[in-house]
ZAMARGU-4260 file (C-alpha; in steps of 0.2 Angstrom, whole numbers, plus 5000, padded with zeros to 4 digits):
<rodrens>
0) 4894/5154/4697 | 4887/5166/4710 | 4890/5152/4724 | 4908/5151/4720 | 4921/5160/4731
5) 4940/5159/4727 | 4951/5165/4741 | 4969/5162/4748 | 4977/5165/4764 | 4992/5177/4765
10) 5003/5181/4780 | 5021/5182/4786 | 5030/5165/4790 | 5024/5156/4805 | 5008/5166/4807
15) 4998/5151/4806 | 4991/5150/4787 | 4992/5131/4786 | 4984/5128/4804 | 4970/5139/4800
20) 4967/5130/4783 | 4967/5114/4793 | 4953/5121/4804 | 4943/5127/4789 | 4943/5110/4781
25) 4939/5102/4797 | 4924/5113/4802 | 4916/5110/4785 | 4919/5092/4786 | 4929/5092/4770
30) 4941/5080/4779 | 4935/5067/4791 | 4943/5066/4808 | 4952/5050/4803 | 4961/5059/4789
35) 4965/5074/4799 | 4983/5078/4804 | 4993/5095/4806 | 4997/5104/4790 | 4986/5093/4780
40) 4989/5102/4764 | 5008/5101/4766 | 5012/5084/4758 | 5031/5085/4758 | 5040/5078/4773
45) 5051/5093/4772 | 5037/5105/4774 | 5031/5096/4789 | 5047/5096/4797 | 5052/5114/4794
50) 5034/5119/4797 | 5034/5129/4781 | 5024/5128/4765 | 5035/5126/4749 | 5022/5122/4736
55) 5006/5131/4733 | 4991/5119/4737 | 4973/5121/4732 | 4957/5112/4739 | 4939/5114/4736
60) 4927/5116/4752 | 4908/5114/4751 | 4900/5125/4764 | 4882/5126/4769 | 4878/5144/4774
65) 4866/5149/4787 | 4855/5156/4773 | 4852/5138/4767 | 4863/5139/4751 | 4877/5128/4747
70) 4893/5137/4743 | 4909/5131/4734 | 4925/5139/4742 | 4941/5136/4733 | 4956/5139/4745
75) 4973/5141/4737 | 4986/5140/4751 | 5002/5149/4746 | 5020/5149/4752 | 5025/5163/4763
80) 5043/5164/4760 | 5051/5177/4749 | 5060/5165/4737 | 5043/5160/4731 | 5035/5177/4729
85) 5031/5175/4710 | 5021/5159/4714 | 5012/5169/4727 | 5008/5183/4715 | 5000/5170/4702
90) 4990/5161/4716 | 4983/5179/4721 | 4979/5182/4703 | 4968/5167/4703 | 4957/5173/4718
95) 4945/5187/4721 | 4948/5189/4739 | 4961/5184/4753 | 4962/5182/4772 | 4976/5193/4779
100) 4982/5184/4794 | 4991/5192/4808 | 4999/5184/4823 | 4991/5191/4839 | 5008/5189/4848
105) 5019/5196/4834 | 5009/5209/4826 | 5013/5215/4808 | 5029/5209/4800 | 5039/5213/4784
110) 5030/5199/4773 | 5013/5204/4779 | 5016/5221/4771 | 5024/5215/4755 | 5010/5201/4752
115) 4997/5214/4756 | 5004/5225/4743 | 5003/5210/4731 | 4985/5208/4735 | 4980/5226/4733
120) 4989/5226/4716 | 4977/5211/4711 | 4962/5221/4717 | 4957/5208/4730 | 4944/5210/4744
125) 4955/5209/4760 | 4947/5201/4776 | 4959/5205/4791 | 4960/5190/4803 | 4970/5191/4820
130) 4976/5173/4823 | 4982/5164/4839 | 4971/5174/4851 | 4971/5160/4863 | 4989/5163/4867
135) 4995/5171/4883 | 5005/5184/4875 | 4991/5190/4863 | 4990/5209/4861 | 4974/5210/4852
140) 4970/5228/4853 | 4988/5233/4848 | 4987/5222/4833 | 4970/5229/4829 | 4977/5247/4829
145) 4992/5241/4818 | 4980/5233/4805 | 4968/5249/4805 | 4984/5260/4802 | 4989/5248/4788
150) 4974/5245/4778 | 4962/5258/4785 | 4947/5246/4789 | 4934/5248/4803 | 4938/5239/4819
155) 4922/5229/4818 | 4928/5222/4801 | 4943/5213/4810 | 4939/5195/4814 | 4947/5185/4829
160) 4951/5167/4827 | 4963/5153/4833 | 4969/5140/4821 | 4974/5129/4835 | 4957/5128/4845
165) 4946/5132/4830 | 4939/5148/4839 | 4930/5160/4827 | 4932/5149/4812 | 4913/5150/4808
170) 4914/5169/4808 | 4929/5167/4795 | 4918/5156/4784 | 4904/5168/4785 | 4915/5183/4780
175) 4922/5173/4765 | 4904/5171/4759 | 4898/5188/4763 | 4913/5199/4759 | 4922/5191/4744
180) 4914/5194/4727 | 4908/5179/4716 | 4919/5177/4701 | 4915/5187/4685 | 4918/5179/4669
185) 4909/5174/4653 | 4905/5156/4651 | 4902/5157/4632 | 4918/5166/4628 | 4934/5157/4622
190) 4943/5147/4636 | 4955/5157/4646 | 4963/5148/4661 | 4977/5154/4672 | 4990/5141/4678
195) 4995/5144/4696 | 5004/5127/4700 | 5009/5110/4693 | 5014/5094/4701 | 5022/5078/4695
200) 5014/5061/4696 | 5025/5047/4691 | 5010/5037/4684 | 5001/5052/4675 | 5014/5064/4670
205) 5012/5083/4675 | 4996/5088/4683 | 4992/5106/4680 | 4982/5117/4692 | 4972/5132/4685
210) 4958/5144/4688 | 4946/5147/4673 | 4942/5165/4670 | 4932/5164/4655 | 4924/5149/4645
215) 4924/5131/4651 | 4935/5115/4648 | 4928/5097/4644 | 4936/5080/4645 | 4944/5076/4628
220) 4946/5095/4622 | 4962/5099/4613 | 4970/5113/4623 | 4984/5125/4619 | 4997/5133/4631
225) 4999/5151/4625 | 5017/5155/4630 | 5024/5139/4622 | 5011/5137/4608 | 5011/5118/4612
230) 4994/5108/4610 | 4988/5093/4621 | 4973/5083/4623 | 4964/5084/4639 | 4964/5066/4645
235) 4956/5070/4662 | 4949/5086/4670 | 4942/5089/4687 | 4941/5098/4703 | 4953/5097/4718
240) 4946/5090/4734 | 4958/5082/4746 | 4960/5069/4732 | 4957/5074/4714 | 4939/5072/4709
245) 4936/5069/4690 | 4923/5079/4681 | 4917/5079/4663 | 4917/5098/4663 | 4925/5112/4673
250) 4916/5128/4672 | 4919/5146/4672 | 4925/5153/4689 | 4931/5136/4695 | 4948/5130/4701
255) 4953/5113/4693 | 4966/5101/4687 | 4970/5094/4669 | 4980/5079/4665 | 4987/5079/4647
260) 5002/5067/4649 | 5015/5080/4648 | 5032/5073/4653 | 5043/5088/4653 | 5041/5101/4667
265) 5049/5115/4656 | 5033/5115/4645 | 5022/5120/4660 | 5025/5138/4666 | 5017/5145/4681
270) 5007/5160/4676 | 5004/5154/4658 | 4986/5154/4650 | 4977/5139/4644 | 4965/5140/4629
275) 4956/5129/4617 | 4966/5125/4601 | 4950/5125/4590 | 4944/5142/4597 | 4959/5151/4605
280) 4958/5167/4615 | 4965/5183/4608 | 4974/5189/4623 | 4984/5180/4636 | 4982/5184/4655
285) 4993/5198/4660 | 5007/5196/4673 | 5016/5181/4665 | 5035/5181/4668 | 5049/5168/4665
290) 5055/5163/4683 | 5073/5169/4684 | 5085/5161/4696 | 5094/5173/4708 | 5107/5162/4716
295) 5119/5150/4707 | 5130/5136/4715 | 5139/5120/4708 | 5132/5103/4714 | 5145/5089/4713
300) 5144/5071/4718 | 5156/5066/4732 | 5162/5051/4721 | 5165/5055/4703 | 5158/5039/4697
305) 5141/5043/4704 | 5138/5057/4691 | 5126/5048/4680 | 5115/5044/4696 | 5115/5062/4701
310) 5110/5067/4683 | 5095/5056/4685 | 5090/5063/4702 | 5091/5081/4695 | 5080/5076/4681
315) 5067/5069/4693 | 5068/5084/4704 | 5065/5096/4690 | 5049/5087/4686 | 5043/5092/4704
320) 5051/5109/4704 | 5051/5118/4687 | 5060/5134/4694 | 5076/5124/4696 | 5088/5126/4682
325) 5104/5117/4679 | 5118/5114/4666 | 5133/5103/4665 | 5149/5110/4673 | 5167/5102/4675
330) 5179/5107/4689 | 5197/5102/4690 | 5196/5099/4709 | 5178/5091/4709 | 5176/5083/4692
335) 5159/5083/4683 | 5144/5091/4691 | 5130/5103/4688 | 5129/5122/4689 | 5112/5125/4697
340) 5101/5141/4697 | 5089/5143/4712 | 5076/5156/4717 | 5085/5160/4733 | 5095/5153/4748
345) 5080/5144/4755 | 5076/5136/4738 | 5094/5130/4737 | 5093/5123/4755 | 5077/5113/4751
350) 5085/5106/4734 | 5100/5100/4744 | 5089/5092/4757 | 5078/5084/4745 | 5093/5076/4735
355) 5099/5069/4752 | 5082/5063/4758 | 5072/5057/4743 | 5087/5051/4732 | 5100/5047/4745
360) 5113/5058/4736 | 5128/5065/4746 | 5134/5080/4736 | 5147/5094/4738 | 5139/5112/4735
365) 5152/5125/4730 | 5151/5144/4735 | 5134/5151/4730 | 5135/5167/4720 | 5123/5178/4710
370) 5124/5182/4691 | 5133/5197/4686 | 5133/5206/4669 | 5150/5210/4661 | 5151/5222/4647
375) 5167/5220/4636 | 5176/5235/4627 | 5168/5229/4611 | 5151/5232/4619 | 5146/5214/4621
380) 5135/5209/4635 | 5141/5193/4645 | 5131/5185/4659 | 5142/5178/4672 | 5135/5164/4683
385) 5151/5156/4687 | 5169/5162/4692 | 5176/5152/4677 | 5165/5162/4665 | 5173/5179/4671
390) 5180/5188/4656 | 5198/5194/4655 | 5199/5211/4665 | 5209/5219/4651 | 5194/5217/4639
395) 5181/5221/4652 | 5174/5239/4652 | 5162/5237/4667 | 5153/5225/4678 | 5135/5226/4685
400) 5129/5217/4700 | 5111/5214/4705 | 5103/5225/4719 | 5089/5222/4730 | 5077/5233/4741
405) 5077/5226/4758 | 5063/5229/4771 | 5067/5226/4789 | 5054/5228/4803 | 5061/5228/4821
410) 5061/5235/4838 | 5069/5253/4840 | 5083/5246/4852 | 5090/5236/4838 | 5092/5249/4825
415) 5110/5252/4829 | 5114/5233/4826 | 5105/5232/4810 | 5113/5248/4803 | 5130/5241/4807
420) 5126/5225/4799 | 5118/5232/4783 | 5131/5246/4780 | 5145/5233/4783 | 5137/5224/4769
425) 5138/5239/4757 | 5119/5243/4760 | 5112/5261/4758 | 5099/5267/4770 | 5084/5274/4760
430) 5071/5276/4773 | 5067/5274/4791 | 5049/5276/4798 | 5040/5271/4814 | 5025/5261/4811
435) 5021/5262/4830 | 5031/5267/4845 | 5038/5250/4847 | 5040/5245/4828 | 5051/5253/4816
440) 5053/5250/4797 | 5070/5252/4789 | 5072/5251/4770 | 5089/5248/4762 | 5096/5245/4745
445) 5109/5232/4745 | 5119/5220/4733 | 5111/5203/4732 | 5129/5195/4734 | 5130/5201/4752
450) 5114/5193/4758 | 5117/5177/4749 | 5128/5169/4763 | 5123/5171/4780 | 5114/5188/4781
455) 5098/5181/4788 | 5106/5171/4802 | 5116/5187/4807 | 5101/5198/4807 | 5091/5186/4818
460) 5106/5184/4830 | 5109/5203/4831 | 5091/5207/4835 | 5087/5192/4846 | 5075/5186/4833
465) 5065/5202/4833 | 5067/5207/4815 | 5057/5202/4800 | 5065/5203/4783 | 5059/5204/4765
470) 5067/5209/4749 | 5063/5211/4730 | 5076/5214/4716 | 5077/5231/4709 | 5089/5228/4694
475) 5108/5229/4691 | 5121/5243/4695 | 5139/5246/4691 | 5151/5239/4703 | 5169/5235/4706
480) 5169/5216/4705 | 5185/5205/4704 | 5188/5187/4703 | 5198/5180/4717 | 5208/5163/4714
485) 5215/5152/4728 | 5231/5144/4723 | 5239/5128/4731 | 5258/5128/4727 | 5254/5138/4712
490) 5240/5128/4705 | 5222/5136/4705 | 5208/5127/4714 | 5194/5132/4703 | 5180/5126/4715
495) 5186/5139/4728 | 5186/5154/4716 | 5174/5168/4720 | 5168/5184/4713 | 5169/5197/4726
500) 5169/5216/4728 | 5187/5223/4727 | 5185/5232/4744 | 5181/5215/4753 | 5193/5204/4743
505) 5209/5206/4753 | 5200/5203/4770 | 5190/5188/4762 | 5206/5181/4755 | 5215/5182/4771
510) 5201/5173/4781 | 5200/5160/4768 | 5219/5156/4768 | 5219/5155/4787 | 5204/5143/4786
515) 5212/5132/4773 | 5228/5131/4784 | 5218/5123/4798 | 5209/5111/4786 | 5222/5105/4774
520) 5231/5090/4780 | 5250/5092/4782 | 5261/5083/4768 | 5279/5078/4767 | 5283/5095/4758
525) 5278/5113/4762 | 5262/5119/4755 | 5259/5137/4750 | 5241/5143/4751 | 5238/5160/4741
530) 5224/5171/4737 | 5227/5181/4721 | 5217/5194/4711 | 5224/5192/4693 | 5243/5191/4696
535) 5243/5200/4712 | 5244/5189/4728 | 5234/5197/4742 | 5236/5184/4755 | 5247/5169/4759
540) 5249/5156/4772 | 5261/5141/4773 | 5258/5124/4779 | 5275/5118/4785 | 5281/5100/4780
545) 5281/5085/4791 | 5299/5082/4794 | 5306/5065/4796 | 5321/5065/4807 | 5334/5058/4796
550) 5349/5061/4808 | 5341/5050/4821 | 5353/5035/4818 | 5369/5046/4819 | 5374/5047/4837
555) 5390/5056/4839 | 5402/5056/4824 | 5406/5070/4812 | 5394/5085/4809 | 5397/5084/4790
560) 5389/5067/4790 | 5373/5074/4797 | 5374/5089/4785 | 5375/5077/4770 | 5359/5068/4776
565) 5350/5084/4778 | 5355/5091/4761 | 5349/5074/4753 | 5332/5076/4762 | 5331/5094/4756
570) 5334/5089/4738 | 5321/5075/4740 | 5308/5088/4747 | 5311/5100/4733 | 5308/5086/4720
575) 5292/5080/4730 | 5285/5098/4730 | 5286/5098/4711 | 5277/5082/4708 | 5266/5081/4724
580) 5247/5084/4723 | 5238/5092/4737 | 5221/5083/4742 | 5208/5096/4746 | 5195/5088/4759
585) 5176/5091/4757 | 5176/5102/4773 | 5187/5115/4765 | 5173/5118/4752 | 5160/5120/4766
590) 5172/5131/4776 | 5170/5145/4763 | 5152/5146/4768 | 5155/5149/4786 | 5170/5161/4785
595) 5163/5174/4797 | 5159/5162/4812
</rodrens>
């Protein structure tokens, strides 16, 4: 056990976690040159394309140290994006130390800080590494100063490396062995293992990744998952090389996998504790939480007859991604579909992409919104994930919406732009502090509703890309939220309904009506587009009728003849309007998302 080291790599997005992991694997000959490719641990096409890590990955490295001893290094690669921060915290709980990676050209950014705090909370040994030192724009000394200010280490403790060229990788491996403590645990105690990830294999069922804190696990043992109290037989246990390697026993301090033939992803929860059914542990590992979705949106098939197919695809997706939640939903405009809960906007984007790529599904996504809590006059608590669930305003006492604490790090010259943006989104400035002369940290409290749409894109364009953003939820607060309906000729289109703050409703309604006027095709009768809050109409646009020239055949002659034909047409249009339906094209649903452009 004393020759085991469990570590992970934490950094901001794009600071080179996966590239450095590639070099560590290559220099220890864990991977042959033939198998080597960029982002070798990222096995999803999407991950490679976007250049981001979506799922945690684990791999075991055998390293022969200069002191002649063999060491086992378990690397757990974590996603850097804020949507997956719970996964990151569980991956950190499975380690004793971490490499804090900072890009030499960018310096410290928002997520570097938030991931660092996570690591400190888990009492990890932190090894600071400056990456990309081979780049032309590398500011090594400045970044060193930033790291010293942040974690208070000595200058000689900071390592320099380049994931691209492999420079300094040996020193990193050496530091992992020398600085990170070996795992402590009692091999004879009852089994206690922390689940930090699970993947779905279509032949074997769900494969669970875990780290053993106490005890050991053998093939054929009966194991028990603490949070669900379910018991399973261990069909196969082993360790994680590039491919899974079967073992008869996985011992204390090690990272491994277990196959039990579980078919349902909901039974495996990240952060849960595995123990033996015959000799269970008395206490579960601290820090387990149910993953809560933050953003909700409806996903509908374009053709209503493809609904069953979409249901199958959602089931398969959920096997790979247990944090996706969905339930059935019907809409007057779009037919049958699903109400899905996501961890954040990136998560939603990834699910959409995967539906299109892996399953060939073309879907319509409705306006994303967050979950509100409504309290009725009878003191009942209703969770509202969807505009249609919104209770009657007469019976509602108050509504609470989720707030977040946003941390933005940028250059001083962009403070004004960021202030304008955040205060326009109902943000409250909490703190402003200078990290260095050229970097400033702003902390805002903001409603989650406001950042769901396009906040991140706007932040990047307002600061020319020089702003890093990180957030975490801070609970619910009272707010004046109203439901806004869109009416076409007096009929509600429920897919376009939105829950919005009263102060923004009028402006939003007006923009939406103007947008729909552009997108809806003209009919033979007049179409009235209205935005209404309850019975009060706050905005209106008319699409005029396409008029057929009925008097064309009357050349000359009496005026009363023409008038008679026009009157007849007018009557016809009136009747048509009563019975005519307005088709809403798909672009109209997508337009809601891009209102501010």
